[in-house]
VMD Tcl script that builds the backbone (N, CA, C; Angstrom):
set m [mol new atoms 228]
animate dup $m
set s [atomselect $m all]
$s set {name element resname resid chain x y z} {
  {N N MET 1 A 0.838 -1.174 0.000}
  {CA C MET 1 A 0.000 0.000 0.000}
  {C C MET 1 A 0.890 1.246 0.000}
  {N N PRO 2 A 0.736 2.156 -0.960}
  {CA C PRO 2 A 1.570 3.363 -0.980}
  {C C PRO 2 A 1.341 4.212 0.268}
  {N N GLY 3 A 2.427 4.691 0.825}
  {CA C GLY 3 A 2.340 5.562 1.990}
  {C C GLY 3 A 2.108 4.831 3.302}
  {N N HIS 4 A 1.937 3.513 3.229}
  {CA C HIS 4 A 1.706 2.736 4.449}
  {C C HIS 4 A 3.033 2.435 5.132}
  {N N ARG 5 A 3.119 2.732 6.434}
  {CA C ARG 5 A 4.342 2.453 7.190}
  {C C ARG 5 A 4.152 1.184 7.995}
  {N N THR 6 A 5.125 0.309 7.938}
  {CA C THR 6 A 5.035 -0.919 8.714}
  {C C THR 6 A 5.813 -0.767 10.005}
  {N N GLY 7 A 5.512 -1.608 10.969}
  {CA C GLY 7 A 6.255 -1.617 12.224}
  {C C GLY 7 A 7.721 -1.930 11.989}
  {N N GLU 8 A 8.012 -2.778 10.997}
  {CA C GLU 8 A 9.396 -3.114 10.709}
  {C C GLU 8 A 10.189 -1.889 10.287}
  {N N ARG 9 A 9.616 -1.069 9.438}
  {CA C ARG 9 A 10.321 0.141 9.014}
  {C C ARG 9 A 10.585 1.073 10.174}
  {N N ARG 10 A 9.591 1.262 11.019}
  {CA C ARG 10 A 9.787 2.143 12.172}
  {C C ARG 10 A 10.863 1.596 13.093}
  {N N THR 11 A 10.853 0.300 13.302}
  {CA C THR 11 A 11.862 -0.309 14.161}
  {C C THR 11 A 13.240 -0.126 13.558}
  {N N SER 12 A 13.374 -0.355 12.253}
  {CA C SER 12 A 14.669 -0.184 11.592}
  {C C SER 12 A 15.138 1.255 11.700}
  {N N THR 13 A 14.242 2.205 11.448}
  {CA C THR 13 A 14.588 3.609 11.551}
  {C C THR 13 A 14.962 3.948 12.986}
  {N N SER 14 A 14.190 3.458 13.928}
  {CA C SER 14 A 14.471 3.715 15.338}
  {C C SER 14 A 15.815 3.138 15.735}
  {N N ARG 15 A 16.099 1.938 15.271}
  {CA C ARG 15 A 17.392 1.332 15.592}
  {C C ARG 15 A 18.518 2.155 15.019}
  {N N ALA 16 A 18.344 2.666 13.809}
  {CA C ALA 16 A 19.385 3.480 13.183}
  {C C ALA 16 A 19.654 4.724 14.022}
  {N N ARG 17 A 18.606 5.317 14.596}
  {CA C ARG 17 A 18.778 6.508 15.433}
  {C C ARG 17 A 19.469 6.183 16.746}
  {N N LEU 18 A 19.403 4.937 17.190}
  {CA C LEU 18 A 19.956 4.564 18.486}
  {C C LEU 18 A 21.186 3.676 18.370}
  {N N ASP 19 A 21.782 3.591 17.191}
  {CA C ASP 19 A 22.958 2.756 16.997}
  {C C ASP 19 A 24.119 3.139 17.902}
  {N N ASN 20 A 24.189 4.398 18.290}
  {CA C ASN 20 A 25.328 4.830 19.103}
  {C C ASN 20 A 25.150 4.524 20.592}
  {N N PHE 21 A 24.002 3.975 20.990}
  {CA C PHE 21 A 23.788 3.582 22.377}
  {C C PHE 21 A 24.120 2.105 22.531}
  {N N ARG 22 A 24.733 1.768 23.654}
  {CA C ARG 22 A 25.110 0.384 23.948}
  {C C ARG 22 A 24.513 -0.036 25.284}
  {N N ARG 23 A 24.224 -1.311 25.418}
  {CA C ARG 23 A 23.691 -1.849 26.671}
  {C C ARG 23 A 24.588 -1.398 27.826}
  {N N GLY 24 A 23.967 -0.878 28.879}
  {CA C GLY 24 A 24.712 -0.419 30.043}
  {C C GLY 24 A 25.011 1.062 30.048}
  {N N ASP 25 A 24.787 1.769 28.911}
  {CA C ASP 25 A 24.988 3.223 28.893}
  {C C ASP 25 A 24.034 3.887 29.874}
  {N N ARG 26 A 24.517 4.874 30.600}
  {CA C ARG 26 A 23.678 5.678 31.494}
  {C C ARG 26 A 22.937 6.691 30.632}
  {N N ILE 27 A 21.623 6.801 30.813}
  {CA C ILE 27 A 20.804 7.666 29.961}
  {C C ILE 27 A 19.801 8.468 30.773}
  {N N GLN 28 A 19.270 9.505 30.111}
  {CA C GLN 28 A 18.091 10.237 30.568}
  {C C GLN 28 A 17.080 10.121 29.441}
  {N N VAL 29 A 15.819 9.880 29.791}
  {CA C VAL 29 A 14.759 9.734 28.802}
  {C C VAL 29 A 13.786 10.891 28.972}
  {N N PHE 30 A 13.468 11.545 27.845}
  {CA C PHE 30 A 12.571 12.700 27.847}
  {C C PHE 30 A 11.384 12.447 26.929}
  {N N SER 31 A 10.209 12.902 27.331}
  {CA C SER 31 A 9.023 12.878 26.492}
  {C C SER 31 A 8.399 14.263 26.565}
  {N N ALA 32 A 8.166 14.866 25.418}
  {CA C ALA 32 A 7.620 16.224 25.350}
  {C C ALA 32 A 8.463 17.182 26.187}
  {N N GLY 33 A 9.779 16.976 26.181}
  {CA C GLY 33 A 10.689 17.858 26.890}
  {C C GLY 33 A 10.793 17.632 28.382}
  {N N ARG 34 A 10.045 16.675 28.901}
  {CA C ARG 34 A 10.075 16.395 30.346}
  {C C ARG 34 A 10.798 15.080 30.602}
  {N N GLN 35 A 11.627 15.072 31.608}
  {CA C GLN 35 A 12.390 13.876 31.939}
  {C C GLN 35 A 11.483 12.827 32.575}
  {N N LEU 36 A 11.616 11.582 32.136}
  {CA C LEU 36 A 10.838 10.474 32.677}
  {C C LEU 36 A 11.657 9.720 33.721}
  {N N ASP 37 A 11.108 9.475 34.883}
  {CA C ASP 37 A 11.680 8.579 35.885}
  {C C ASP 37 A 13.169 8.763 36.165}
  {N N GLY 38 A 13.683 9.950 36.053}
  {CA C GLY 38 A 15.093 10.183 36.370}
  {C C GLY 38 A 16.043 9.538 35.390}
  {N N ASN 39 A 17.221 9.258 35.864}
  {CA C ASN 39 A 18.246 8.646 35.029}
  {C C ASN 39 A 18.065 7.134 35.034}
  {N N GLY 40 A 18.685 6.490 34.052}
  {CA C GLY 40 A 18.566 5.043 33.985}
  {C C GLY 40 A 19.669 4.425 33.152}
  {N N THR 41 A 19.461 3.179 32.778}
  {CA C THR 41 A 20.430 2.408 32.026}
  {C C THR 41 A 19.784 1.863 30.763}
  {N N PHE 42 A 20.432 2.100 29.620}
  {CA C PHE 42 A 19.957 1.589 28.339}
  {C C PHE 42 A 20.099 0.075 28.320}
  {N N ILE 43 A 19.039 -0.621 27.881}
  {CA C ILE 43 A 19.112 -2.074 27.727}
  {C C ILE 43 A 19.076 -2.438 26.251}
  {N N ARG 44 A 18.007 -2.041 25.549}
  {CA C ARG 44 A 17.904 -2.366 24.119}
  {C C ARG 44 A 16.723 -1.629 23.494}
  {N N VAL 45 A 16.625 -1.749 22.162}
  {CA C VAL 45 A 15.465 -1.293 21.410}
  {C C VAL 45 A 14.804 -2.546 20.858}
  {N N GLU 46 A 13.491 -2.639 21.043}
  {CA C GLU 46 A 12.763 -3.834 20.615}
  {C C GLU 46 A 11.379 -3.444 20.116}
  {N N ASP 47 A 11.077 -3.782 18.873}
  {CA C ASP 47 A 9.751 -3.562 18.289}
  {C C ASP 47 A 9.237 -2.133 18.458}
  {N N GLY 48 A 10.105 -1.148 18.253}
  {CA C GLY 48 A 9.697 0.253 18.334}
  {C C GLY 48 A 9.656 0.815 19.740}
  {N N PHE 49 A 10.212 0.101 20.710}
  {CA C PHE 49 A 10.217 0.539 22.094}
  {C C PHE 49 A 11.634 0.548 22.647}
  {N N LEU 50 A 11.892 1.505 23.508}
  {CA C LEU 50 A 13.126 1.561 24.273}
  {C C LEU 50 A 12.912 0.750 25.540}
  {N N VAL 51 A 13.801 -0.180 25.810}
  {CA C VAL 51 A 13.752 -0.945 27.053}
  {C C VAL 51 A 14.917 -0.439 27.900}
  {N N TRP 52 A 14.611 0.024 29.104}
  {CA C TRP 52 A 15.627 0.607 29.970}
  {C C TRP 52 A 15.262 0.381 31.426}
  {N N GLU 53 A 16.247 0.527 32.296}
  {CA C GLU 53 A 16.043 0.336 33.721}
  {C C GLU 53 A 16.279 1.656 34.441}
  {N N ASP 54 A 15.346 2.029 35.317}
  {CA C ASP 54 A 15.544 3.272 36.068}
  {C C ASP 54 A 16.418 3.008 37.290}
  {N N ASN 55 A 16.764 4.060 37.999}
  {CA C ASN 55 A 17.671 3.942 39.150}
  {C C ASN 55 A 17.088 3.131 40.304}
  {N N SER 56 A 15.783 2.913 40.292}
  {CA C SER 56 A 15.147 2.098 41.330}
  {C C SER 56 A 15.157 0.618 40.968}
  {N N GLY 57 A 15.703 0.302 39.793}
  {CA C GLY 57 A 15.755 -1.089 39.349}
  {C C GLY 57 A 14.525 -1.553 38.603}
  {N N ASN 58 A 13.622 -0.624 38.277}
  {CA C ASN 58 A 12.416 -0.972 37.523}
  {C C ASN 58 A 12.718 -1.001 36.036}
  {N N ARG 59 A 12.282 -2.050 35.360}
  {CA C ARG 59 A 12.441 -2.134 33.910}
  {C C ARG 59 A 11.282 -1.390 33.266}
  {N N ASN 60 A 11.618 -0.486 32.328}
  {CA C ASN 60 A 10.620 0.340 31.640}
  {C C ASN 60 A 10.643 0.040 30.157}
  {N N THR 61 A 9.468 0.097 29.538}
  {CA C THR 61 A 9.332 -0.039 28.100}
  {C C THR 61 A 8.622 1.218 27.624}
  {N N THR 62 A 9.331 2.043 26.835}
  {CA C THR 62 A 8.827 3.344 26.418}
  {C C THR 62 A 8.810 3.419 24.900}
  {N N SER 63 A 7.670 3.803 24.323}
  {CA C SER 63 A 7.575 3.941 22.874}
  {C C SER 63 A 8.598 4.947 22.368}
  {N N LEU 64 A 9.222 4.649 21.244}
  {CA C LEU 64 A 10.200 5.561 20.662}
  {C C LEU 64 A 9.552 6.770 19.995}
  {N N GLU 65 A 8.239 6.731 19.824}
  {CA C GLU 65 A 7.529 7.852 19.215}
  {C C GLU 65 A 7.502 9.034 20.178}
  {N N GLY 66 A 8.120 10.128 19.801}
  {CA C GLY 66 A 8.044 11.364 20.575}
  {C C GLY 66 A 8.952 11.445 21.792}
  {N N ILE 67 A 9.956 10.569 21.890}
  {CA C ILE 67 A 10.883 10.686 23.020}
  {C C ILE 67 A 12.262 11.088 22.524}
  {N N SER 68 A 13.062 11.587 23.414}
  {CA C SER 68 A 14.481 11.804 23.132}
  {C C SER 68 A 15.272 11.210 24.278}
  {N N ILE 69 A 16.483 10.800 23.942}
  {CA C ILE 69 A 17.343 10.124 24.907}
  {C C ILE 69 A 18.687 10.823 24.916}
  {N N ARG 70 A 19.194 11.073 26.111}
  {CA C ARG 70 A 20.503 11.693 26.235}
  {C C ARG 70 A 21.402 10.748 27.022}
  {N N ARG 71 A 22.599 10.531 26.490}
  {CA C ARG 71 A 23.581 9.714 27.202}
  {C C ARG 71 A 24.259 10.567 28.259}
  {N N LEU 72 A 24.400 10.027 29.439}
  {CA C LEU 72 A 25.107 10.711 30.513}
  {C C LEU 72 A 26.570 10.298 30.469}
  {N N SER 73 A 27.431 11.174 30.894}
  {CA C SER 73 A 28.843 10.795 30.938}
  {C C SER 73 A 29.012 9.716 31.993}
  {N N SER 74 A 30.038 8.930 31.854}
  {CA C SER 74 A 30.236 7.770 32.721}
  {C C SER 74 A 30.525 8.128 34.168}
  {N N ARG 75 A 30.833 9.374 34.463}
  {CA C ARG 75 A 31.141 9.733 35.848}
  {C C ARG 75 A 29.906 9.959 36.704}
  {N N TYR 76 A 28.678 9.907 36.132}
  {CA C TYR 76 A 27.460 10.104 36.921}
  {C C TYR 76 A 27.020 8.828 37.556}
}
mol reanalyze $m
mol bondsrecalc $m
mol representation Tube
mol addrep $m
């Protein structure tokens, strides 16, 4: 179907945007400019979602639509 976007394409595009992140990187996750759940640890990207762990040890699954992620320096 012309103009139809599949989940696979979004996942591939999302993965391309996050290629520079590696499992264990310290991150901050933002949605609409607001930080979500403090700082955390990058785990992986799966099916259009960011999987990460917050500082309380909770595993979070956040849609890649409309979020931004910032890597923290290793000294934090």
